[in-house]
N, C-alpha and C positions, 0 to 999 in steps of 0.2 A: 241629749247625755253624751259626752265625749266618750271616743272609743275605749279608752283605758277603764273608765268607769263602768261602761256597759259590759265589758268583759269580766271585769271583777264582779259585777252583780250577777253575770251568768254563772260564774263559779261559785258564789255563795249560793245560789238556787240549787245547783247540783249537789252541794255539800249538805245543804239541809235535808234534802229528800233523796240523798244518794240510794238508801236501800230500797224506795219505792222505784226509781228509775232503773236501777240495776236490775231488781228483781222483775220488772216487766221485761226488759231487754232480753234476760236470760230464759224467761218462760216462754217468750215468742220465738226463741231462737230453737226451741226443742222440736217443732215440726219439721223445720229444715234439716235438723241433725237427722231424725229419723228417716227422712226421704232419702238423705244422702247415704245412710248405712243401708237401707233397703234396696236402692237402685244400684249401689256401687259407684256412686259419683266420686266418693271420697278416694278412690283410686287413681283419678286423673292426677297428672303430674307432668314434668318435662319428658320423662321417658315415654309417656304415652305417644307424644308427637315424634321423638327420637326414633321409636320402633316402627314408624311408618316405612322406614327403608332398612331392610335387614341384608347383611352379607353373608353368603354361604360359602361355597368352596371357591367361586370366583372372587376377583378382587372387586368387581363391580357391584354396587349395592342394588338390590331389586325391590320394587314396590310392593309392600304388604297390604292388599286389598281387605283382608279379613280385618287387620288392625285398623284401617280405616273405617270399616262398617262398625266395629265395636266403639271407635272413637265418637264417630258422628251419633250412634245410638245414646252414648253417655251424656255428650253435649246437649241433644234434644231433650232427654230426660232433666238435665239439669236447668236448661230454659223453661221447661215445663212448671218444673217445681218452684223456681224463682219467681215466674209470672204470677202463680197463683198464692204463694206464701208471703212474698216481699210485703203486699198491701198491708197484710196483717202485722208483720214485724216492725215496719217503718212506721204505719198508722198508730199502732200501740205507744210506741215511744213517744211519738209527737203528741198524741192525746194526754199521756201522763205529764209531759213538760207543760203544754198548754193549760191543763186543769190547774197544775200547780202555781203557774205564773199568773193566771186569772184568780187565784184564791178559792177554787171551787173545792167541795168536799171530794176527796179522791182516794181510791184503794186499787189495788191490782185487779179486783174483781170488776169494779167500775169502769176501769180503763179497757179491760178486755170486752165487756159488754158493749161499750159505747164503739169500740173499733170494730167489733163485729157487726154491728148495726150499721156501718158505715163501709162496710166491706166492698158492695158493688160500685160505689162512687168511686172507692180508691182502685179497685181494679180497672175501672174505665179510664182513670187517670194514668194509670201504668201503661195500659193498651195506647193511649194518646201518645204518651212519651216514646213508646217504641216506634210508632209511625213517624213522628217528629225526628228521631234519631235517625230512622232508615232515610229519610228525606235529605237529612243533613249529610250522611254518607255518600248519597248519590250526588247531592250538589257539590261537595266537597271533591269527589272523584272527578266529575266533570270540569271543575275549576282547576283543578291541577294538571289535568290532561290537555286542556286548552292553554292555559296560562297560569303562571305561579301566582301573580297577584288577585286573580278571582278567589283561588283556592284559600289564599290568606285571608281575604275578606271574608269569605263564608265561615271560616275559622273563628275570626274576631266577632262575626254576628252571632255565632253560637255560643260564645262566652258570653255575650251581652244578654242574650235572651236567657240563658241558664241562670244567670244572677237576678234578672227581673222576675224569674218564676221560682225563685229559690224557696218562697214562703206559701207555695200553693198547698201543700199537705197540711201545713200548720193552719192556714186559712180555712181549709175545708174541715179540719177536725174541730177547730175553734167555733166556726159559725155555722156547721152542718150545712154545707153547700156542695153543689156538685163540681166536677172537675173543670168545666167551661168557666163557671163563675169563680172558681178557685184560682184559676190562672188570671182571669181578669183582677181578682182582689189582689193577689200577689204583685201584679204589674204595678197596681195603684199604691200600694204599700211600700214598694221599693223606689217609687217615682221620686226623684230629688235626693235620693240617697244611694246611688249606684255604687259609687267609689267607696263609699262607707261600708256598705254590705259586701262589696267585693273584698275589701281589706278584713273584715271580720272572718270572712269564709277562708281567705288566704291564711290568716294566723291560726284559725282551728285546724285547717288542713296540715300546716307546719307542725302543730303540736302533736296531732295523731301521728304523722309520720315519725317525729322523735320518740314519742311513747312506745310506737309500735316496734323501733328498732333498739329500744333500751334492753 
């Protein structure tokens, strides 16, 4: 299917099942919102970083160790909450879209039940993604320290792998498989369609940016 027709079908799918997809997305966002309110993560903003240095009577700014402790604590709480809650929010939306696309009977309740049933594999996937990301950060840092070209090569390889593994959550939710098989399945699905998949991802990203700034 050509890219314009594929995007048109995607938008038709969302329009037909708008209330279901949006309802699921809003519902699974509630735990994250509660976590943010309870832990105070919502207080994080640019001022949180600016306040690391304070100016008192002297003109020379001094380092605020207490602010650093507070900042690190909030960042740690944000990471912990995101790590344990993101599998539910991401998995539920993917489950809803997958069930709709495959013509399965679907409701908000069924989506939540199936997502919770797949929680541990999704959590394992997120843990694996974090390890891969840390490995990429280390390789990127070493590449740019040694030479610029190896750093650029690592960056391009990361983009390539990200696109090849783009469908991992969809594959896991649609076929009830684990993270390793999901990565392999996504790799096979994108095989021969990398540029097409990258184009779709780029267009969707541009549309999201435009909508966010409207």
